[in-house]
N, C-alpha and C positions, 0 to 999 in steps of 0.2 A: 507607692506608685502602682496603678493598675494598668491593664493592657491598653485601655483607651488613652490614658495619659502618655504611655510609651509611644503609641502611634502618633499622637500629637507632637511629641518631642522629635520624632523622626521627620515628620512633615516640616516642622519649623527648621530643623537642621538642613533639610533638602533645599529650602529657600535660601538660607544664610550661607550654605556651602558654596554657592555659585559666586557671589561677590568676594567671599574670603579666598576662594580658589583663584580667582582672577588676580587678586592683590598679591597673593603668595606665589603665583605661577604654578599652582598644583591642580591636578584634575579633581573636580568636585566628587566623583565616585570614590576616589581614594580617601578624601577627607571624611566622607560619610562612613566608610568602613572603619576608619580610626575612631569616629564618634561611637559607632556600634561597639567596638572593642572596649572603649572606656566605660560605656553603659553596662557592658556585660560583667565587668569586674566589681561594680558597685552593688553592695548588699541590698539596698532598697529597691533596686530595679528588678522586676520579675522576669522569669524566664519566658521566652517567646512561646506562646501557645497556639501555633498554627500547624495544622496537619500537613506533613510533608507533601502529600499528594495534591495539595491545593496551591503550593508555592508557584509551580510553573504555570498552571492555568490562570492564576490571578495576576501574575507579574509579566510573563513573557508576551502575551498577545498585544497589549498596548505598547510595550517597548519596541517590539518588532514592527508594528504598524507605523509608529512614529519614525523609526529609522528608515523604513522603505519610502516614506513620503519625501525624503531628501534625495532619492535616487530614481532610477527608471529601469524598465525592462531591457531597453536597448543597451544601456550601460552594462548590465549583467551579461547580456548576450555577447557584447564585444569583448568582455573579459572572461569568457567561459573557461579558457585554458588555465590562467592563474588561479581562478576560483576553484576549479577542479583539483588542481595540484595541492591547494591549501585546505579547502573545506572537505574534501573527500580523501584523497590519497594520504595527506599528512595526518589526518585523524586515524586512519588505519595503521600507518606506520608508528605513530605515537602510542596507540593502544597496544600494539604488538610489543614494542620496546618496554613499556611500563609493565605489561603482564609478565614478560620474560624475567625482568629484574625483580619484580615483586614476588613472584613464585619462588625465586632463588633465595631471597634474603628473609622472607617471612616464613618461619617454620610451619609446615602443614597447610599453607594457603593453596586451595585447589586452583587449577588453571582457569576454570570458568569464573571464579570469584576474582582472580587477578585480572581477567579481561574486563570484568565489570568496573574494577578500579581504573584500569587504563582508559576505558571509554568515558568515564565521568570526569577525568582530569585532562582529557585530550583537547577539548574545544576551547579556544580562547573566547572570552565573553564578547558578544557583539556590541553591547551597550558601553562597556568600558572602552573598547577599541574606538568606537565612534566618538564618544565624549572626549577622550584623550586626544585623538587625532585632530578633531575639529578645534580644540582649544589651543593646540600647539602651533597652528598655522603651517601644517605639513603640506607638501605638494599634493595637488588634487589627485594625481594618479596613485599616490601611496594611500590616500584616504579611501579612494574607490576600492583598492585591493583589500584593505583592512575591513571595510564595510562588507564587501562581498564574502570574504572568508568568515567574518563573524556571524553574518546572517545565515549562511548555509551549513556551517560545520556542526551546529547543534542537531541538524537533521540526521547526519551520519552518526554522530556520537550517541544520540538517544536511542536510535534503532539498535546499534551495537550493544548498548547498555541493557536494553530489554531482552535481547537474545541471550546475553550472558546470564542475566538474573534468572530467566526461565530455565536455563540449563542447570543452574545451581539448585533452584527450588524443586524442579522435577527430577533431577538426577540423570537426565538424558539429553543428548545433543545430536542433532542431525545437520550436517553442513548444507545439504540440499534444502532442508526445511528452513534453515536460517536465511539462505539466499532467497528463497521464495518469499519469505516474510518481508525481507528488505525491499524486494521489488513491489510486492502488493502494497506495502505501506506507502511507498512513493506514488504509485498509481492512484490509490484511494485519495491521498492528500491532494494530488493535482486535480482530480475530478471534483472534489469538494471545493477546493479553492476557486477553480474556474466557474463552477456552478453558482457559488455564493457571490462571486465578483460580478457575474452577468446579472443575476437577480437584483443585487444591490444597485447596480448601475441603472437598471430599468426603474427601480423604486425611487431612486434619487431624481429621476426625471419628473416624477409626480409631486415632489416636495419642493415648493417654492420658498418655504420659510427656512431661514438659516439655522434657527435653533433645532428644528426637526432634522435637517440635513446633517448637522454636526452630531446630533444625538445618535443618528443611525450609524455614522462612522465609528462611534464609540462601541456600539453593540456588535458590529460585524466581526472584529478580530476575535472576540470571545466566542461568538457563534461558530466561526470557522474552526477554531482550535478544538472546541468541545465536540462538535459534530465529527470531525476527522478522527479524534481519539475514540469516540464511541464506535466508529466503524473500523477500528484497529488500523487507522492510518497515522501518518505523521502530522500532529497538530501544528508543529512549527512550519513545516513545508506548506501546509494548507493556508496558514496566515500569510506567509510570504507570497504565495500565489494570488490570494485574494487582494492583498495590498498592491502588488505590482499591476494586476488587472485594473484596479480602480485608478491607480496613478496614471495609467496609460489611456484609459477610455472614459473616465468619469470627470474629466476636467473640461469645464466650459470657460472659454476665455472671457466671456462677458459676465460671469458670476463673481463680480469684484467683491461684494460684501461677504458672500459665503467663503470665498478664498481667504480674505483677510481675517475673518472671525475664526475660520477653521485653523489657520496657521497659528493664531494666538492660543486657541484652545489646546491644540496638540503640543505646543511648546510648554504650556502649563502642565499637561498630563505627563509629558516626558520628564520634566524637571522633578515633579513630585514622586512619580513611580520609581524613577531611577534612584532618587535619594532613599526612599523606603527600602528598595531592593538591596542596595549596598549597605545600608544600616543594618538590615537583617543578617547580612553575611557576618558583620562584626559581632552582633548579638548572639549568633549561633556558636560563638567560640566556646561557650560553657559546655556544649556537647562534647567537643574535642577534649577539653580539660578533664571532664568526668571520665572519659574512656581511658585516659592515660594515667589514671591514679596508680601510683606506685611503680610505674614502668616508664618514667619520663626519658631516661637515657636511651633505652632500647628503641622506643617508638620514635623519638626525635631523630635517631640515626636512620631508621627506615624512611621517615618523611624526607630527610635531607637527600637521601639517595634517589628517591623518586623525583624530587624537585630537580636534581641535577640531570636526570634522564630526560625529563620534559623539556628543560631549557636547552640541553645539548642537542637533542633530536631535532628541535625546531631550527637551530642554526645549521646543523649538518644537512637538513633537508632544503632549507632556503637557498644556500649557496649554489648547489648544482641546479636546483629547480629554476632559480632566477636566471642563471647563465643559459640554460636550455630554452627558456621562454624568450629571452632576448634574441637568441640565435634564430628561433622560429619566427619571432616577431619581425626580424629584418627582411624576411622573405614574403611578408604579407603586405597587402595594399591598404589595409585599414588600421586605424589607431587602436592600440591596446594599452591599458593602464598597467604598467609594470615598473618596478624599481629600476632606475637606469644607472645606478652607481652603487658601489659597495657601502657607501654611507647610508643610503636609503635602505639597503638590505639589512644593515645592522639595526637601524631604527625599527624596521618591520619585525625583526627577530625579537627585540626587547619589548615590543608592544603586545606580545602574546600573553595577556593577563587572563586568568580564569575568574569566574564570577558566579552569577545567579544560577545558571543551569547546573554547574558542578555542585553547588551547595544543595540544591533541591534533589538532585539525583543521589547524592551521598546520604541525605536524610531519609530518602524514600526506600532505601534498601530494606527488605522485609526482615522481621525478627526471626521468623522460622521458615523451614522448608516444608514440603508437602508431607513428609513423614513425621512432622512434629518436632524434629531436632532443631537446635539453634542454627541460624545462618552462620556458616563457617567464617570466623575471624571478622565479624561485622565491625567490632569496636576498632580493630586495627585499620580496616579500610576507611572508616569514617575519620579517624585521626590523621591518616596519611593524606586523605583528600583535603582536609582543612589545612594541613601543612602546606600543600601545593598552592591552594587558593591564597592563603595569607602571604606566602613568599612571593608569588608572582604579582598579586594585586598590590600589596603594600610596598614591597621592596622595589619591584620594577616600576610601579606607578609613581613612586616618589622620586626615583632616579631618572625616569624617562625624559622629563623636561631638561635636565642637565645634559643628558647624552645628546638630545636634539640640538641644544645650543652649542655644545662642544664640537659636534660634527658639522655644524653650519647647514643643516638641512632646513630649507625654507621653501615656501610655495613659489611657483614660477609666475611671478606677477606679470611678466611680459606676455606670456601665453594667455593668461587670464584677461589682460587688457585687450589683447588682439581679438580674442573671441567676443569680448564685450563690444568692441568696435564693430565687428562683423554683425552682431545682433542689432546694433544701433542702425547700421546701414539698411539691414533688412526691414526693420521697423519703419524707418523713414520712407523706404520705397513702397512698402505696403500701404502706408497712409496716403502717399501721393497717388498710387494706383487706384485706391478707392475714391479719392477725390476726382480723378479723371472720369471714372465710371459715373459718379454723381453728376458731374458737369455735362456728361453726354445725354442725360435724361432730364436734367433740370436746368433752367436758366438762372444763373447766379450773377449778381452785379459784379462788375470788374473789381471793385474795392474789396468785396467779400471773398472773391476767388483769390486775390492776391494775399489777403490776410490768412486764408486757409493754407495756401502754399507755404507761407512763412511758418505757420504752425506745424506743417508736416516736417519741415526742416528742423524746427525746434525739438520735435519728438526725438530725433536721432541725436541732436546736440546735447540734450539734457541727459540722455543715457551715457554718451561718451563725448565730453566737451572738446576733446582734441579732434573730433570728426571734421570740423570746419577749419578752413585755412584763411589766413590774411584778413581781409575786410569782413568776410562772413563770420569768422570767429570773433572779431572785435564787435561786430554788430550784435552777435549772439550774447556776448558778455554784457553789453549795454542793456539788451533786452532782459537778461537774467537779473540785473540790478533793479530794473524797473519792476519786474515781476516780483522780486523779493520784497520790495517796498510795498507794492500793491497787496501782496499776501499778508504782510505784517499788519497793515492797516485793516485789511479784511478780517484777519484773525482777531484783532482787538474788538472789531465790531461784532463778530460772532460770539466772542467771549461775553460781551455785555448782554447780548441777546440770551445766551444760555443762563447767565446769572439771573436775569429778570424772570425767565420762565421757571427756573429752579426755585426762586423765592416764592413763587405762587403755590408751591407744594404745601407750605405751612400756613397759607391763608385760609380763614374759615370758609367752608363751602366748596373749596377747590377739590376736584376729582383727581387723585394722584395718578390714576391710569391715563387720563387725558394729558396731564402734565408730562408723564413719561413718554407718551406717544409723540408729543410735540418736541420734547427734548431729543428723542431718538432721531427725529427728522433733521434737527439742527446738527446733531453729531455726524450723521451721514453726509450732510451738506459740507461739513468742515473737512471731511476726508478728501473731497474732490479738488 
């Protein structure tokens, strides 16, 4: 098996892991990690030959962009307090705790190298958290907090990691310089993110073709990441800023085809790249195995100690942080997505799985320092890091569904339906309001106006069927049955038309491009 065949195996596994995970009730990223572990121990499977410094730029930008598409800037702004406590403060606390313990138990480990270890194992993976939370049907407030933490904690951790690595490599460390680098990294990333977001939004306005529009969205995350890194900013923060800007300002309500095609495209990208990323985590197991040759007992003990620190610190931080946030939340007038019970706090604690960023940072540790000597205890750091990743991702990932079920943590369907009903009312009122504006400038026959008014009501009822009461609901149900019958018959008619046009593709003298153009017109018509 060569590298290309291995990539194909991972892509195929990414597709199959989704239905298998749904059937088994397990997260697809965890299944892909297990597949990678199995492939790593097979003799005929080659070692992964990917430069460590390319893992983050190749995998993180599309994953972050796909995750941000499911949220909004206002949601982050409303939850800035819990996101700060988890994505910034908790990363610092975890890094400090891991560094303290690691320097104490690993003989000769410099404190700067211990900080690098703490920084690379501190951030829970945003992709794993989002995938697991969405699949388990957790409350939306819990999913929002996990998404916010996962998307922003890499920013803090990666900057801390680079500062610590620079201290080890150069042999010098300045707290003031480190603080300045941290601030400059964030400022540069924000500037790059906003600039690219603004420019992309303007360029999208010039592109009417859905293919070009979606192609541009694929390029933008990579451009944002690479440009920010070249300017010594945070690539992760730049991608998040660009994605949030586009999600807020580059959405046209009437671009139906672009929106539907874009959603399908990014769902495919998210599924495939996530599968490959977590498959690579399992495949990189051979690096950890090689470093532990002859020292299994000692190094497993160190890894177990750091795993305990990471897991315990998260719980010890979450309990008071959640309590404090709830107390402050009670004094606010706006909604904030926070865990509202100890059960949700436990689920949030156990969902802190490490993943892609931790692997990439561990493998990117340089081999030598500036004076030519070997990077101190590099093999030990890599082994401990992989121990934390495997323990949190596999053990916690496999047991999280059981814990969620055992604690009875479920999404708040009443609140979701209430919000859905509110949106249905707003949509129906907007439709009626626009109809009145049109009636004010155009003369419509009475029967046409009456039919359009019923259509305006149906818009809301189709979104939320319980919106109508009594006879209006019964009338709506009758209309729904008639519409379903009409659409079924219309669907069969359109199917016959598509089959006829498609058969022309194999006829002598038929131009395939013209056939595809007509078929596309029928496909778009079928979506309406």
